[in-house]
N, C-alpha and C positions, 0 to 999 in steps of 0.2 A: 671576915672573911673576903679574900679578893678572888676575880676571875681565875689569874694563875695558879691559886691554891685549891683548886676545884677540878673534878672532871664534871663539866656539865652534861647532864645526859638530856637530848631532846626527842620526847616521847609524844609523836602526832598518833591523831585518832583516826578513826575510818578514812581510808583510801589515801593516806600519807597528806604534808603539808605540800602544797605548790612552789614553785618559785616566787612568788607575790605573798605566801602566806608570812605572818610575822614570824613563826616559828623556824623557817628556811631563811631569814632577813638576818636573824639572830644568831643563828647558828652561824653564818658568814664573818658575823665581826667578834662573836665571842671567841677567844684563841682558844681556849681549850672544852667549844662543844664539841660533841658530835652527835649524829641522828641515832638511835636506837630503830635500826632498818628490818623491815619485817618481810618473811616470802609473800605473804598474799594479802595484800593491802585493800583490797575490796571483798575478800572474805577472811572475815577474822575468825582466827580460832582462840579460844582463851587460852587453851594449854601451851598451844605454840607462841604466839604474844608473850603470856609472862614470864616462860622457859627463857624467851630471848631476852627479855629484859633483865631477866635476874640473872643471865650469866655475862652482859653488859657490865651492871655492877658489881661481881664478883670479882669478875677481871682489872677491874678499875685498880689504878696504884694510888689516887690520891683521893680526898674525901669525895664522895658524890653527892652532885644537887641537882635535882632533876627540874625539868620544863617540860610540862606535860598539859596536854590539851585533849580537849574530848575523851573518846575511850581510850586515850593515852593514859587519862586521869586513872581509871576503871583497871588497867593493865596494872599498873604502877600498884594498886592497894591489893590486887588480887594476888601479885604475887610476892609481896612480904613474905610468907611463911619459907618461900625459896631462896632468901637471901642470907648470903655468911659473912656480907657486909654490911656497915650500917650506913642509911643514908644521912645527910646532916640537914637537907634540909628539901621541901618541895614546893613548887610555884604550879600550883592546877588553875586552868583555865577552864571555864564553861564543861562543867562534868555533867554528863549525859543521864537519863534516869535510866538506867538499865534496867528497872524493874516493871518499867509504863509498856503495859502491852502495844499501845495509842501511839508509841514512838515508833517511827520506823528508821533505818532497816530494820527488822523485826530480831535477826542474830543478833543485836547490840544486847540482847537480854540474856545472851549468855554467856556474858559477863558479869551479869550478879547474881545476888544481891551484895550489894557494898556492905563490907565488913562493917562493926560500928562501935568497935572500940578504939579510944584515942591512940592516933598515931605515934610512933615512935620518936618523933624528928618534929621540929617546927616545922609550919605549912600557913599556905596561904591559898584562898580560894577565890579567882575572880569570875563573878558571874554576871550574867546580862538578865534585866527584868522581862526581855521580849525573845528569850532564846529557843527556837523551835524544837530543841531538844533536850532541854532541862528548865522547869521552873527557876524561880529566884527561890520560892521558897525548899522546893527541893536541895537545893544548895546550901541555905541554911541550916537546912537540917541537919545534912551530912558533915560541915563546919561545926556544930555543936556537937555529934559526936564524935567527930576526930580530934577536937579540939584545936580547929584551926581559922586563924582571922578570916573574917567575911568580906573581901571587896565588892561595893556594888559598881557595877561599869555602866548603870544605866541602861538606858534602851541600845545596845548594842548586837543584836542578833547571837549568832553563836561564835562569832568573837574572830572571824576568817577574814581574809583578804575581801570575797564578796560582799562582808558586810561593812568594807571600809575600814578592814586593821589590816595593812599590807607593814607599813613600818611599826605600827603602834605604840608610838613614843611616850603615850600616857604610861603603857604596860612595863614599859622599858623602865620606865622612871620608879615604877613600886616596885619591879625587881631588884635592881640596881639598890634600892633602901632594904629589901628585906635580903639579900645577898651580903651588904655590908653590914649587919644584924648578928649576923651566924658565928660562932667561933669557929676560929682559925683550927 
């Protein structure tokens, strides 16, 4: 699949992705990409966030490919029952441990637990070995449950601009390969 053949939905996490974040940079470069905008970025409400995501998928004219970061990953998987159109593929980055009471902010737990059924579309999970919001072991566990390919990002923090991942060329290459393997 090529970019022009897909509606690419950028799904940021808690507090959105700022202008230097790789999601914002990719959105500028990918001609068919658009961000799923939330009303309350700093006070996420699961029902509101998942409904907004489902609306974006259901309104799409082309096959949907998702690029989700952090709480955006939880938003996507929790919205699956509300989708009327299928997702072609999902590129998940830095999924948080939404069931871990030690992870802050605590209201992220309202997005858990993650479903454990295999996802009905191809997916990749890119995870860091020192992410303060989710362990690599947790990412491996949900990758196994969902049937996702797990990509080890090494010691990359939460994979944000603050952790040195502004343009994130390595991620671009992994996403490009993933997208090219999706059937049109």
